[in-house]
C-alpha positions in Angstrom: 2.1 -17.4 24.4 4.5 -17.9 21.5 3.5 -16.0 18.4 1.2 -13.7 20.4 0.2 -10.7 18.4 0.2 -8.7 21.7 4.0 -8.9 21.8 3.9 -6.5 18.8 2.1 -3.7 20.6 3.3 -0.3 21.4 1.9 3.0 22.8 1.4 5.8 20.3 0.0 9.2 21.3 -2.9 10.0 18.9 -1.3 13.4 18.2 1.6 11.6 16.3 -0.7 10.1 13.7 -0.1 12.3 10.7 -3.3 13.9 9.3 -1.6 15.8 6.5 1.5 15.4 4.4 4.6 17.6 4.9 4.7 20.7 2.7 7.4 18.9 0.7 7.7 15.2 0.2 11.4 14.9 0.9 11.2 16.8 4.2 9.9 13.8 6.1 12.2 12.6 8.8 14.2 9.4 8.3 15.3 7.0 11.0 18.1 4.9 9.7 18.1 1.6 11.6 21.4 -0.4 11.4 20.6 -4.0 12.2 24.2 -4.9 13.2 25.2 -3.8 15.8 21.7 -2.4 16.5 21.7 1.4 16.5 19.9 4.2 14.7 20.5 7.6 13.2 18.1 10.6 12.9 18.1 12.4 9.6 15.8 13.7 6.8 14.6 11.8 3.7 16.4 14.4 1.6 19.6 12.7 2.9 18.6 9.3 1.6 21.2 9.4 -1.3 24.0 9.6 1.3 23.0 6.1 2.6 22.9 4.3 -0.8 25.4 3.9 -3.5 26.2 1.9 -6.7 26.1 -1.3 -4.7 22.3 -0.8 -4.2 19.3 -1.5 -6.5 16.1 0.2 -5.5 12.8 -1.6 -6.2 9.6 0.5 -6.2 5.9 -0.2 -6.5 4.3 1.6 -9.5 0.7 1.0 -8.5 -1.7 4.0 -8.7 -4.5 4.7 -6.3 -7.8 5.2 -8.0 -10.8 7.1 -6.5 -12.2 3.9 -4.9 -14.6 5.5 -2.4 -18.1 6.3 -3.8 -20.9 8.1 -2.0 -24.4 7.9 -3.4 -28.0 7.0 -2.9 -30.1 3.9 -3.1 -33.1 4.0 -5.5 -35.2 3.9 -2.3 -33.6 7.3 -1.3 -31.2 6.2 1.5 -27.6 7.1 1.5 -24.9 4.5 0.7 -21.1 4.5 0.7 -19.1 1.9 -1.3 -15.4 1.2 -1.0 -14.3 -0.7 -4.1 -11.8 -3.5 -3.5 -10.2 -3.1 -6.9 -10.7 -1.4 -10.2 -14.0 -2.6 -11.9 -13.5 -4.9 -14.9 -15.0 -3.4 -18.0 -17.2 -5.7 -20.0 -18.3 -5.8 -23.6 -21.7 -4.2 -24.2 -23.6 -3.9 -27.5 -25.3 -0.6 -26.5 -23.9 2.9 -26.4 -23.4 2.7 -22.6 -20.4 1.1 -21.0 -20.7 -1.5 -18.2 -18.2 -2.9 -15.7 -18.3 -5.3 -12.7 -16.7 -4.7 -9.4 -16.7 -5.8 -5.7 -16.8 -3.5 -2.7 -17.6 -3.0 1.0 -20.7 -0.9 1.7 -22.2 1.1 4.4 -25.9 1.8 4.5 -28.7 2.0 7.1 -30.1 -1.3 5.8 -28.7 -4.3 4.1 -28.5 -4.0 0.3 -30.4 -6.7 -1.7 -29.6 -8.2 -5.1 -31.3 -6.1 -7.7 -31.1 -2.9 -5.7 -30.2 0.2 -7.8 -27.5 2.7 -6.7 -26.8 6.2 -8.1 -23.4 7.8 -7.7 -23.8 11.3 -9.0 -25.5 12.0 -12.4 -23.4 9.7 -14.6 -22.5 6.5 -12.7 -25.2 4.0 -12.0 -25.0 0.5 -10.4 -27.0 -2.5 -9.5 -26.2 -5.1 -6.8 -25.8 -8.4 -8.5 -24.5 -10.5 -5.6 -23.8 -10.4 -1.8 -22.2 -12.7 0.7 -24.5 -11.9 3.6 -22.1 -9.4 5.1 -21.1 -5.9 3.9 -19.3 -7.2 0.7 -21.3 -7.0 -2.5 -20.7 -7.3 -6.3 -22.1 -4.6 -8.4 -22.6 -3.9 -12.1 -21.8 -0.3 -13.1 -23.0 1.5 -16.2 -22.8 5.0 -17.6 -24.5 6.8 -20.5 -22.3 9.8 -21.0 -18.7 8.9 -20.2 -16.6 5.8 -20.2 -16.6 3.9 -16.9 -13.2 5.0 -15.7 -14.0 8.7 -16.4 -17.3 8.3 -14.6 -15.6 6.6 -11.7 -13.0 9.3 -11.5 -15.7 12.0 -11.5 -17.9 10.3 -8.9 -15.2 8.8 -6.6 -12.9 10.3 -4.0 -9.4 9.4 -2.7 -9.8 6.5 -0.2 -7.8 7.9 2.7 -7.0 5.4 5.4 -9.3 5.2 8.4 -6.8 6.8 10.8 -6.8 10.0 8.8 -9.8 11.5 10.4 -10.9 14.1 7.9 -12.5 14.3 4.5 -10.2 14.2 1.4 -9.0 17.6 0.2 -7.8 18.7 -3.2 -4.1 18.1 -2.3 -4.8 14.4 -1.5 -5.3 13.6 -5.2 -1.7 14.3 -5.8 0.0 13.7 -2.4 -1.7 10.3 -1.7 0.1 9.1 -4.8 3.7 8.3 -5.5 5.7 9.8 -8.3 6.1 6.2 -9.6 2.4 5.7 -10.0 1.5 4.6 -13.5 -0.8 1.6 -13.1 -4.3 2.2 -11.6 -5.7 -0.4 -9.3 -4.8 0.3 -5.7 -7.2 1.5 -2.9 -4.3 2.4 -0.7 -0.9 4.0 -1.5 2.4 2.2 -1.1 3.3 4.8 1.4 7.1 4.4 1.6 7.2 5.7 -2.0 5.4 9.0 -1.0 8.6 10.6 0.1 10.4 10.5 -3.3 10.7 13.5 -5.6 12.3 13.7 -9.1 15.3 15.5 -7.4 15.9 12.6 -5.0 15.7 10.1 -7.8 18.2 12.1 -9.8 20.5 12.3 -6.9 20.3 8.5 -6.3 21.1 7.9 -10.0 24.1 10.1 -9.7 25.2 7.9 -6.9 24.9 4.9 -9.2 21.7 3.5 -7.6 19.6 1.6 -10.1 15.8 1.8 -9.9 13.4 -1.0 -11.0 9.6 -1.1 -10.7 7.0 -3.8 -10.1 3.3 -3.7 -9.4 1.2 -4.7 -6.4 -2.3 -3.2 -6.2 -2.7 -2.5 -2.5 -6.1 -3.6 -1.2 -8.0 -2.5 1.9 -6.9 -5.7 3.6 -3.6 -3.8 4.4 -5.6 -2.0 7.2 -7.3 -5.1 8.5 -6.3 -5.9 12.1 -4.9 -9.3 13.1 -7.8 -10.9 14.9 -6.1 -14.1 15.9 -4.1 -14.2 19.2 -1.7 -16.5 17.4 -0.7 -14.3 14.5 0.5 -17.3 12.4 -3.2 -18.2 11.9 -3.9 -14.9 10.2 -4.5 -14.9 6.4 -3.8 -12.0 4.1 -6.3 -11.0 1.4 -4.8 -11.7 -2.0 -3.7 -8.7 -4.0 -2.8 -8.5 -7.7 0.9 -8.3 -8.6 3.0 -8.2 -11.7 6.8 -8.5 -12.0 7.9 -8.1 -15.6 10.6 -10.1 -17.4 12.7 -7.0 -17.7 12.5 -6.1 -14.0 13.2 -9.6 -12.9 16.2 -9.8 -15.2 17.6 -6.5 -13.8 17.1 -7.7 -10.2 18.8 -11.0 -11.0 21.8 -9.3 -12.7 22.1 -7.0 -9.7 22.2 -9.9 -7.2 24.6 -11.9 -9.3 27.0 -9.0 -9.2 26.7 -8.7 -5.5 24.4 -5.7 -5.2 22.0 -5.2 -2.4 18.3 -5.2 -3.1 16.5 -2.3 -1.4 12.8 -2.7 -1.3 10.7 0.5 -1.1 7.8 -0.6 1.1 6.4 -3.8 2.4 4.3 -4.3 -0.7 7.5 -4.5 -2.8 9.0 -6.9 -0.2 6.1 -9.3 -0.5 6.2 -9.5 -4.3 10.0 -10.0 -4.4 9.9 -12.7 -1.7 6.9 -14.5 -3.2 8.7 -14.6 -6.6 12.1 -15.4 -5.1 13.9 -18.7 -4.9 17.3 -18.7 -3.3 18.0 -15.1 -4.4 16.7 -15.4 -8.0 13.3 -13.9 -8.8 10.9 -15.2 -11.4 8.8 -12.9 -13.5 5.0 -13.4 -13.3 1.6 -12.0 -12.4 -1.2 -13.2 -10.2 -2.5 -12.9 -6.7 0.0 -12.4 -3.8 -1.0 -13.5 -0.3 2.5 -14.0 1.2 2.4 -13.3 5.0 5.8 -12.6 6.4 6.4 -12.7 10.1 9.4 -13.3 12.4 11.2 -16.5 11.6 10.9 -16.0 7.9 14.1 -16.4 5.9 14.5 -13.6 3.4 15.6 -14.8 -0.1 15.8 -11.6 -2.1 15.5 -8.4 0.0 18.5 -7.0 1.8 17.3 -3.5 2.8 14.0 -1.9 3.4 12.6 1.6 3.3 9.3 1.7 5.1 6.9 4.0 7.0 6.0 3.5 10.7 3.1 1.0 11.0 0.2 0.3 13.3 0.6 -1.8 16.5 -0.3 -5.5 16.1 -0.3 -5.2 12.3 0.9 -7.5 9.6 3.2 -4.7 8.4 4.9 -4.4 11.7 5.3 -8.2 11.8 7.1 -8.0 8.4 9.4 -5.3 9.5 10.2 -7.2 12.6 11.0 -10.3 10.5 13.7 -8.4 8.8 15.2 -6.4 11.7 14.1 -8.3 14.8 11.2 -7.6 17.1 13.1 -6.1 20.0 15.2 -3.8 17.9 12.2 -2.6 15.9 10.1 -1.9 19.0 13.1 0.0 20.5 13.4 2.1 17.4 9.6 2.7 17.5 10.0 3.9 21.1 12.7 6.2 20.1 10.6 7.5 17.2 7.7 8.3 19.6 10.1 10.0 22.1 11.5 12.1 19.2 8.0 13.0 18.0 8.2 11.3 14.6 5.0 11.4 12.6 3.3 8.0 12.0 1.5 6.0 9.3 0.6 6.9 5.7 1.5 10.6 5.7 4.1 10.2 8.4 7.9 9.8 8.5 9.9 6.7 7.5 12.6 4.3 8.4 15.5 2.8 6.4 16.6 -0.6 7.6 20.2 -1.5 6.6 
């Protein structure tokens, strides 16, 4: 069947799914995939500056992961777990307490009902204000002692991806965050950026590489499997993005001067392409739901730095749209054979 999601499958030994980051960010392995004539090179991320120069502009995602997973109790006494889908929106309140409204997916022994009270630690309280009959609910938070974001930070934990089969540890607060992270709102890290260090950035700048940022707050939909046999029928959950006037202008100047646009991560690709029109990008903000799969004609992005992605995933489809399904799957086979580490805390690939 044409457009079958099963044609984007591959075999991955579970032992290659990285459960912890490397001791140093820049010690991840780097597979450099050359699209034409279709070959690859094995190296380390610390060698990235050798592959880029003053003809390249690097675009990074500056979103920051917030502690979106909350574990608490219902007022009836049962346990509840809530994964927020975005940063709660703070609302005006005349009293001394602060309130906010948010949406999330929950787990509990019984269905939560509108009006049900939830307690997350001593200082963060919530009430269910709406539900859609499934595991998604809207809640109103309030706190008496702290502001909402402080209370959320104190009560929440790092929302590690489902394939990292362990509880969050102290190092995850720093390592599941890029050095570019300045704008809280993501529930998953833009993982291609996890390999960068200040030293790598300095080396890139000495090579004449420009660095520009944009924002896309990664949602949990990034881990949602493609359920449709025909992947073109799949729909991505919208995610908030912002591309500033300054960043758009710098990208457009770079393209006008013949520079190559190097996207750090699939999230960056989606913003650039959603805002692109024949190579020119428009500033703006809103909700991005652009789904890129083979056959897509890229308007802005020339090169891509990305981690290795799950089989049959929208992220693997995007990478294949840029480099070709057969070449990408061959490179994945090589990465498996060479014992690369996969997924969020794993190694990475530069497509040139």
